[in-house]
N, C-alpha and C positions, 0 to 999 in steps of 0.2 A: 504493499499499501506506500509505503512509504518513496518507492521508486518513482511512480506516474507524478506524485503530489512534487518532488523535486524536478521531475522533468518540466511540469507544468509551469513551474516558478521560473525554472529556468527560460522557456519561452516567453514566458510574459515578461521576464525584466527585459529579453532581446527585444521584444515587440517594443516597450518603452524607451529603449535608447533610441532606437530607429525612427523616431518622431522628433528627434532634435532638428533646428531649426538654425541654419547658418547666415546670419542676415547678408555679413560680408559679403557672401557670395554669388546673392542673388543681384544680376546685374540688371532687373527690370525696376524701373520706378514703382515702389509699394505705395505709395500714396500722395496728394498733393499739397502736405505740410511743409514747411520751411525746410530750408536745406541748413541741417546741424554745423556745417564746417562754415557757414557764411557769418553767423553770430559771435561776435569778439567779446569776451568781457571787459570791463574798463577797469583800469588802473585804481587802486585804492583810493581815498579821497584822503587830501591832507592839506592840513591849513599852511596859506602862504607865508611867506617869511614876513613880508611888508604887504599890508591890505593896499597902501597908497600905489604901488604901482603893479597894481593887477591890468591886464590888457583888458582892452572894452569887450564887451560882448557881442559877438557876430552873428546875427540869425540865422540858420543854418547852417554853419560854419561849425569846424571843429572846439572842442575844448582840451583844457591842461590834463583830463583822464582819458580821454582818447588815445587809443593803441594803434601802432604804425607797424604793422607786422613786417613790413618789408627792412624796417630801420632794426627791427628788432632780432631779425635775422642777421642782419650783417655785423651786428657787433656781437651776436651770440657766436659767431663763425670768426671772430677776431679781427673783425674791421671796425673802423673808426668811425665815430658818429659825423665827422668832419666828410665823410666820403659815401654818404648817403643820398646822393641826386641818383636817381634813376635814367637821368637821360644823358650823362656823361659817363665815359668808363675811366674809371680811375688809371694812371698812368702806370700802376704796378701789377695791371690785369691787360695791358694792352697788347704786351707779347702774346697772353694767352688766347684773348680774342682774334688776334691776326691768324695764330696757327688753328684755330679752329672753324675758322672760318674761310680758310684757304682752295676749297673746293666748293665756294659759293654760297650764299644763304638764301634759304629760301623765308619769305617774310611771312607769310601765312602757313607754319609750318603746325602749327597746333591745330588752327582749323582743317587741313586736309587731312592730320592724322586722323584726328575724331571720325570726321567723315568717313576713311575708310574704313575705322574700325566698326563703324555702325554698321556699313556694307558687309564688313566680314561677320558680324555677328547675326544678321539678318539671313545672309547663305547658310551658315553654320545652324543656325536656329529652327529651320524648317520642321526637321522633324522631332525637335525637344519639345513640341509643343504636346505630343502625346507621354503620357506619364501613366504609369500604375503605381508609383511608390514614390515618396520627395526624394528628388535629386539635387544635386549639387551643379546649379545649371553653368556656373562657373568654368567647374570641372570639365562639363560637356562640350563648350564652346571652344575652350582652349586647349584639350588635350594633345590635340598635336602638335603645340607649338612649347610643351610644357619638358625641360632639359633636365635630364637625370644628371643629379651634380656627382655622383659617385663615378658614373663612366664617363662623362665629361674631365675630372681630375684625371683618371686612367689616362685619357689619348693625350690631355697636353702631357704628362708625365713622359709616355712612351714618345714623344716629338721632342724630347730634352728640356722642355720649359721648365723652370724651377719652381713649383707649387707648394703651398704652404700645407701642413697636414690638417687631416679633416677627421671629424669625429667617425667613429666607427660605424659600419653600416648596420641598420638595424634588420633582424632577420624576421 
């Protein structure tokens, strides 16, 4: 009597774990709500050192507690606050920009890549509409583009390229 009960419990546990949801791999829009990545938390409020020298209020403009992600990223990556202009390339990065653009620069690369990816997903997603069980859409669409890290590392090692060690393969 205990063996069938144990088997039933194992099957029930397996069925419950199969109901898991992987929301980050769902590549379709799940709702019409706001984009959670476009919301920026403001800086904490602080009292100014001198109330006499506050900037005048600007309706619709920024204020001292607004964040500037580009500037914060530059500073976090070791840049200086003085070189935060997005229109000019700092002189220290001129050689890098020249080398990376030596084969030409496509001005609308993000738009063209987005369009190509949408077309690719549409072509790959023709048969993914039929499903009997919960599936990982991301895995289905990009399966053929997935790299196997251990085989790639072995190929580089056979070619004589110095590669760092990697964790052992899972069996």
